[in-house]
ZAMARGU-4260 file (C-alpha; in steps of 0.2 Angstrom, whole numbers, plus 5000, padded with zeros to 4 digits):
<rodrens>
0) 5000/5000/5000 | 5007/5017/4995 | 5007/5031/5008 | 5004/5043/4994 | 5017/5055/5000
5) 5031/5062/4989 | 5048/5055/4991 | 5059/5068/5001 | 5073/5077/4991 | 5089/5066/4991
10) 5081/5050/4995 | 5086/5042/4978 | 5104/5049/4980 | 5105/5042/4998 | 5100/5025/4992
15) 5111/5025/4977 | 5127/5032/4986 | 5142/5022/4981 | 5147/5010/4995 | 5166/5012/4994
20) 5163/5031/4994 | 5153/5029/5010 | 5167/5019/5018 | 5181/5031/5012 | 5171/5047/5017
25) 5164/5041/5034 | 5169/5051/5049 | 5162/5056/5066 | 5152/5072/5065 | 5147/5077/5083
30) 5141/5095/5082 | 5123/5095/5079 | 5110/5109/5077 | 5106/5117/5094 | 5121/5110/5103
35) 5134/5120/5113 | 5152/5115/5113 | 5162/5120/5129 | 5181/5122/5131 | 5194/5131/5120
40) 5184/5128/5104 | 5168/5134/5112 | 5154/5136/5100 | 5135/5138/5102 | 5124/5133/5087
45) 5112/5147/5083 | 5099/5134/5076 | 5086/5124/5084 | 5088/5105/5085 | 5080/5096/5070
50) 5075/5078/5074 | 5075/5064/5062 | 5060/5061/5051 | 5051/5045/5052 | 5058/5039/5036
55) 5076/5045/5040 | 5075/5035/5057 | 5068/5020/5049 | 5081/5020/5036 | 5095/5020/5049
60) 5086/5006/5059 | 5084/4995/5044 | 5102/4998/5039 | 5108/4994/5056 | 5098/4978/5060
65) 5085/4976/5046 | 5077/4959/5040 | 5084/4955/5023 | 5077/4938/5019 | 5080/4920/5022
70) 5097/4913/5028 | 5102/4901/5014 | 5119/4897/5022 | 5128/4884/5011 | 5131/4872/5026
75) 5130/4854/5025 | 5115/4848/5036 | 5126/4834/5044 | 5141/4846/5047 | 5135/4862/5056
80) 5118/4867/5049 | 5110/4860/5065 | 5119/4873/5075 | 5110/4887/5066 | 5098/4896/5079
85) 5087/4903/5065 | 5085/4904/5046 | 5082/4923/5044 | 5095/4935/5037 | 5099/4952/5043
90) 5109/4967/5038 | 5124/4960/5048 | 5132/4943/5050 | 5130/4933/5066 | 5138/4917/5073
95) 5126/4902/5069 | 5113/4915/5064 | 5111/4919/5082 | 5107/4937/5080 | 5106/4940/5099
100) 5108/4959/5098 | 5093/4970/5097 | 5093/4989/5094 | 5086/5001/5107 | 5084/5019/5103
105) 5077/5035/5111 | 5072/5052/5104 | 5062/5067/5109 | 5046/5057/5108 | 5050/5041/5118
110) 5061/5026/5121 | 5059/5010/5110 | 5067/4994/5105 | 5066/4986/5088 | 5059/4968/5091
115) 5068/4960/5075 | 5072/4943/5082 | 5054/4937/5081 | 5051/4943/5063 | 5052/4932/5048
120) 5050/4935/5029 | 5034/4931/5021 | 5031/4914/5015 | 5042/4911/4999 | 5051/4928/5001
125) 5070/4925/4999 | 5074/4943/4999 | 5064/4957/5007 | 5070/4972/4998 | 5080/4967/4982
130) 5070/4968/4966 | 5057/4980/4973 | 5054/4997/4966 | 5059/5013/4976 | 5041/5016/4981
135) 5039/4998/4987 | 5056/4998/4997 | 5051/5014/5006 | 5034/5007/5011 | 5042/4990/5016
140) 5055/4999/5027 | 5042/5010/5036 | 5030/4996/5039 | 5044/4985/5045 | 5049/4998/5058
145) 5031/5001/5063 | 5028/4983/5066 | 5044/4979/5076 | 5045/4996/5086 | 5040/4992/5104
150) 5037/5008/5115 | 5046/5007/5132 | 5043/5024/5139 | 5034/5040/5133 | 5049/5051/5135
155) 5068/5051/5130 | 5078/5039/5141 | 5086/5047/5156 | 5104/5042/5153 | 5119/5048/5163
160) 5123/5067/5160 | 5140/5067/5169 | 5153/5057/5178 | 5155/5043/5182 | 5142/5036/5170
165) 5147/5046/5155 | 5164/5052/5148 | 5168/5070/5151 | 5170/5073/5132 | 5153/5067/5129
170) 5144/5078/5142 | 5139/5091/5129 | 5134/5080/5115 | 5126/5064/5121 | 5107/5061/5120
175) 5104/5079/5117 | 5087/5086/5111 | 5083/5083/5093 | 5095/5068/5092 | 5091/5049/5091
180) 5102/5039/5102 | 5104/5021/5096 | 5110/5008/5109 | 5113/4989/5104 | 5110/4977/5118
185) 5115/4959/5117 | 5107/4943/5124 | 5122/4934/5131 | 5111/4919/5137 | 5106/4915/5119
190) 5124/4914/5113 | 5130/4905/5128 | 5117/4891/5127 | 5120/4888/5109 | 5139/4887/5112
195) 5136/4874/5125 | 5126/4864/5113 | 5140/4864/5101 | 5154/4861/5114 | 5145/4846/5122
200) 5141/4838/5106 | 5149/4822/5100 | 5161/4831/5089 | 5168/4841/5103 | 5164/4833/5120
205) 5172/4847/5130 | 5172/4847/5149 | 5169/4864/5156 | 5180/4868/5171 | 5181/4882/5184
210) 5198/4891/5182 | 5195/4900/5198 | 5192/4884/5208 | 5206/4873/5204 | 5200/4868/5187
215) 5186/4857/5194 | 5172/4851/5182 | 5157/4862/5183 | 5145/4850/5190 | 5148/4838/5175
220) 5154/4822/5184 | 5139/4812/5179 | 5142/4815/5161 | 5160/4812/5162 | 5157/4795/5171
225) 5144/4791/5157 | 5158/4794/5144 | 5147/4808/5136 | 5161/4821/5138 | 5180/4820/5138
230) 5188/4825/5155 | 5205/4827/5145 | 5197/4840/5133 | 5194/4855/5144 | 5188/4872/5142
235) 5187/4885/5156 | 5171/4894/5159 | 5181/4911/5159 | 5187/4907/5141 | 5170/4902/5136
240) 5162/4918/5142 | 5176/4928/5134 | 5171/4919/5117 | 5153/4924/5120 | 5157/4942/5124
245) 5168/4943/5108 | 5154/4937/5097 | 5142/4949/5105 | 5154/4964/5103 | 5156/4960/5085
250) 5137/4960/5082 | 5136/4977/5091 | 5150/4984/5080 | 5142/4978/5064 | 5126/4987/5068
255) 5135/5003/5073 | 5145/5003/5057 | 5130/5000/5046 | 5122/5015/5054 | 5138/5025/5052
260) 5139/5021/5033 | 5120/5025/5031 | 5123/5042/5040 | 5136/5046/5027 | 5125/5040/5012
265) 5111/5051/5019 | 5121/5066/5023 | 5117/5066/5042 | 5129/5069/5056 | 5132/5057/5070
270) 5146/5045/5077 | 5149/5029/5087 | 5155/5031/5105 | 5157/5021/5120 | 5155/5035/5132
275) 5142/5027/5143 | 5146/5014/5156 | 5135/5000/5151 | 5128/4997/5169 | 5122/5015/5170
280) 5115/5015/5152 | 5105/4999/5156 | 5098/5006/5172 | 5108/4996/5185 | 5115/5011/5194
285) 5106/5027/5200 | 5099/5033/5183 | 5084/5025/5174 | 5094/5022/5158 | 5085/5009/5148
290) 5076/5002/5163 | 5083/4984/5164 | 5081/4973/5179 | 5096/4968/5189 | 5098/4953/5200
295) 5111/4950/5214 | 5125/4938/5210 | 5132/4925/5222 | 5148/4935/5221 | 5153/4951/5211
300) 5141/4965/5205 | 5123/4963/5201 | 5119/4957/5183 | 5106/4963/5170 | 5093/4949/5167
305) 5080/4957/5157 | 5068/4972/5155 | 5050/4973/5162 | 5037/4985/5154 | 5039/4988/5136
310) 5023/4988/5126 | 5014/4991/5142 | 5017/5009/5142 | 5011/5011/5125 | 4995/5001/5129
315) 4992/5012/5144 | 4993/5028/5133 | 4982/5020/5120 | 4968/5016/5133 | 4969/5033/5140
320) 4967/5041/5123 | 4952/5030/5118 | 4944/5029/5135 | 4949/5045/5145 | 4937/5041/5159
325) 4943/5023/5162 | 4953/5020/5178 | 4969/5011/5175 | 4979/5001/5188 | 4996/4996/5182
330) 5004/4980/5188 | 5022/4977/5187 | 5033/4962/5192 | 5046/4972/5202 | 5046/4986/5214
335) 5054/4999/5203 | 5052/5018/5206 | 5056/5022/5188 | 5043/5009/5181 | 5031/5017/5193
340) 5035/5034/5187 | 5034/5029/5168 | 5017/5020/5171 | 5009/5036/5179 | 5016/5047/5165
345) 5009/5035/5152 | 4992/5038/5160 | 4990/5025/5174 | 4980/5030/5190 | 4989/5018/5201
350) 5003/5005/5202 | 5004/4988/5210 | 5018/4976/5212 | 5016/4957/5209 | 5020/4954/5227
355) 5004/4964/5232 | 4992/4955/5244 | 4973/4953/5240 | 4969/4968/5253 | 4982/4979/5243
360) 4972/4975/5227 | 4956/4980/5234 | 4963/4996/5242 | 4970/5001/5226 | 4954/4998/5216
365) 4944/5008/5229 | 4958/5022/5228 | 4958/5025/5210 | 4939/5023/5209 | 4939/5039/5220
370) 4950/5048/5208 | 4965/5046/5219 | 4982/5039/5214 | 4987/5023/5222 | 5006/5018/5226
375) 5010/5001/5232 | 5016/5001/5250 | 5031/4991/5245 | 5036/5004/5232 | 5035/5018/5245
380) 5046/5008/5257 | 5059/5005/5244 | 5059/5023/5238 | 5062/5029/5255 | 5076/5016/5259
385) 5084/5019/5242 | 5083/5038/5241 | 5083/5044/5259 | 5091/5032/5271 | 5104/5022/5262
390) 5118/5035/5261 | 5126/5046/5275 | 5122/5064/5276 | 5133/5077/5268 | 5135/5095/5272
395) 5133/5105/5256 | 5125/5121/5263 | 5138/5132/5255 | 5137/5124/5238 | 5118/5125/5239
400) 5118/5144/5243 | 5129/5147/5228 | 5116/5141/5216 | 5106/5154/5207 | 5087/5156/5209
405) 5084/5146/5192 | 5096/5133/5198 | 5087/5131/5214 | 5071/5129/5204 | 5078/5116/5192
410) 5086/5106/5207 | 5069/5105/5215 | 5060/5098/5199 | 5075/5087/5194 | 5076/5079/5211
415) 5058/5073/5211 | 5061/5065/5194 | 5055/5078/5181 | 5063/5076/5164 | 5072/5090/5155
420) 5058/5092/5143 | 5045/5094/5157 | 5056/5107/5166 | 5058/5116/5150 | 5039/5117/5148
425) 5037/5124/5165 | 5050/5138/5163 | 5047/5141/5145 | 5065/5136/5141 | 5074/5125/5128
430) 5079/5108/5133 | 5097/5112/5130 | 5096/5126/5142 | 5088/5115/5156 | 5101/5102/5152
435) 5115/5115/5155 | 5107/5121/5171 | 5105/5103/5177 | 5123/5100/5173 | 5129/5115/5183
440) 5119/5111/5198 | 5126/5093/5198 | 5144/5100/5196 | 5142/5113/5210 | 5135/5100/5222
445) 5147/5087/5217 | 5134/5074/5212 | 5134/5062/5198 | 5116/5056/5198 | 5098/5060/5203
450) 5098/5049/5218 | 5111/5059/5226 | 5101/5075/5221 | 5085/5068/5229 | 5094/5062/5244
455) 5101/5079/5247 | 5084/5088/5243 | 5076/5077/5256 | 5089/5079/5269 | 5089/5098/5267
460) 5070/5099/5268 | 5068/5105/5250 | 5057/5090/5246 | 5047/5080/5258 | 5045/5061/5258
465) 5027/5063/5257 | 5029/5072/5240 | 5038/5057/5232
</rodrens>
């Protein structure tokens, strides 16, 4: 089906841009419209930020990680084909066609991920784009992204804006208004399990051993005794995990390079950078990031195990739009303050955790029926413990007194979780200006994240626990 819209100027030139020329001309272009660069090369763009159009963003997403057809790998079924995880082809190669890396992205309108792993070509469709007319290619690309695009939050992801979560040289240009931030995230478990199938097969018969515990077999004695695996053919679990990591890093690099080459062909600015510490970007520290759930490990730091929510926020928005008088009680599977905040911003009237008792459910229903907002008791307790009681008190009176009136106002709203966009609307400022105010407040107070800011605001009496 045709959209009926004319093709934008330059579309044909972008799609026909010579590949080798794109490779030769590719470079990082960090200065965007509306940005301000500090330092000895200080420069402030006099223009307003211009976000990507739907088609521009879709072209970059499909170039980065699009579905291109069926994977007809020339592998003998008796020698390796059984190790293939799936039979779909993407714009980047993957070990055993695993394709365990998905692309998350955030812009001025929200935070999303592209659910490509579950998509397959139409029956009998060997190639999804080759041989189609320009009009058909454009329509297919737009439709693919619309179909695979999963809304995670109705706002730009709240990523680190300063140290330690973000390199100093990225403070002024990362995740700025008008930009689209792409973040590839890999499913390590998928690759790990597939490698185990390979290494435990009759061709390899590896025994996994723990290098950190005297090279003892990793609970495999039963299979050693049965002759299923060879105790003399050993592989350490650290070595195995390093191999998994290397495969996933390659996948992420392919996606980033594809987007880079597409930027060059389309005449857009952008660059690949590793300025974010992954734990912060995923949400495992004191900024929401992409909102991943972390679980405590037996030893060492907690690890990301998945992400709750996703399409739920989009569903809440859709229900609120079509039935504005309906009362909505959101249910989540963990007591996360940021999930609670996002659910309410999407239009929910209350928030329950899955650990709620029957009495809590009844109380929540009565509460939202009266037109009030309900917050799960377990969530309130966690917010107080996390944001108020966990860390020792700091004396920052002098630093606080040095803030300007506007900085005081920004501190108050930022501390309770308002985004730069929301603060900008309150004070009729640009998001870039609010970002600068926020960075200045954090720098003057010596803070690195919103939790520190909130804790200070509560301790000083700027914010009360009842307002959270």
